[in-house]
LUMNU-806183 format. One record per residue (C-alpha): residue in three letters; y negated, x, z. Coordinates in pm, whole numbers, plus 50000, padded with zeros to 5 digits. Layout:
BEGIN
ALAYXZ;...
***
This chain:
BEGIN
UNK575587304678422;UNK575557292578060;UNK571817286578005;UNK571557308177695;UNK574877300277528;UNK576317271277343;UNK579437269977557;UNK580327235477680;UNK583537240477883;UNK583477205478059;UNK584817177477847;UNK585127140777911;UNK588657129177892;UNK587707093577782;UNK585377100577484;UNK585517138377429;UNK581777144477491;UNK581247179977619;UNK578817194177875;UNK577607228177992;UNK577537218278361;UNK580137201378573;UNK577407179278735;UNK576467166178400;UNK580107156578323;UNK580427139278661;UNK577267118178598;UNK578477110278241;UNK581847097078391;UNK579897069278557;UNK579277055278199;UNK582967047578181;UNK583547034478535;UNK580307017278630;UNK579956980878744;UNK577096972878498;UNK578186971878133;UNK575996974077829;UNK576536944377608;UNK575646965177296;UNK578006994677347;UNK580877005277570;UNK578787023377831;UNK578857013378193;UNK576547021578482;UNK576577022678856;UNK573227004978894;UNK571376977378695;UNK568367000178679;UNK570357027378500;UNK571627000778255;UNK568156988078190;UNK566917022978107;UNK569897027677880;UNK569196996777684;UNK565937010477554;UNK568047032777332;UNK569277001477149;UNK566646991776901;UNK565496954176949;UNK567256951177285;UNK565636938077599;UNK566686959877884;UNK566026935878178;UNK568396905678197;UNK568166877878442;UNK571406875078641;UNK570836837878692;UNK570176825278338;UNK570806855578119;UNK567306855577965;UNK566216890377866;UNK562806907577903;UNK561296938877758;UNK559216948478061;UNK560096949978424;UNK557036930078533;UNK557966901078313;UNK561476901878445;UNK560276901278808;UNK557896872478737;UNK560796853178575;UNK563216860978854;UNK560686846579105;UNK560906812978919;UNK564596811479033;UNK564086824179390;UNK560696807279459;UNK559426839679617;UNK555646840779649;UNK554806873079828;UNK551026873779745;UNK548946851579985;UNK545226843979971;UNK543596855380291;UNK541016826480272;UNK543176795780203;UNK546646809280260;UNK547846797479916;UNK550786818879793;UNK551486832579450;UNK554346850079273;UNK552396877679100;UNK549366897179204;UNK547226890378892;UNK547596852278956;UNK546266857879314;UNK543366877779167;UNK542486849978923;UNK542596825079216;UNK540206846979421;UNK537486839679156;UNK537446803679287;UNK536466815479637;UNK533906839879483;UNK532336811979284;UNK532136789079591;UNK530636817479802;UNK527966824679533;UNK527066788079518;UNK526726786479889;UNK524466817479893;UNK522256803179614;UNK521986770079792;UNK521206788080125;UNK518426808579949;UNK516956777179796;UNK516776759580135;UNK515056789180302;UNK512356791680044;UNK511576754780077;UNK511096757980452;UNK508456784280457;UNK506546807580217;UNK505996830380520;UNK509506844480460;UNK508466857980127;UNK504596863880166;UNK502986888180407;UNK501016871580679;UNK497206873880649;UNK495046886380934;UNK492556862981089;UNK488736868781042;UNK488886883880694;UNK488816920780598;UNK488936944480883;UNK488246918681146;UNK490566903281403;
***
């Protein structure tokens, strides 16, 4: 175990980078043989997620790239929203009217329409009930005055 030494016996045959552990070298080798290539350096990655994380190390680079139109994004959520413009995916559905949306915050904004309608209906219902009878709001008086029935 070389935890307290500077020895790095495992070296990459492609670029010469050295490592203290064989597992670290094995992981590093993926940067040379991966299917996803960084367009800012020579590194390659096995997954698009690994490449996206790597791109953060390049100043001014957007790590999430649309595979359909090559547009790039700085955040994963913006990337997902954009991708759904190509796929038409709308996984967020309103339980009241069944309208579908591509992002949860758009569904949340839509729900304010239903809330506003419900409040209007409640206010209208309360107004009708007060017009029908004051007995709903006022206590009933006993017949015969004070103490008598």
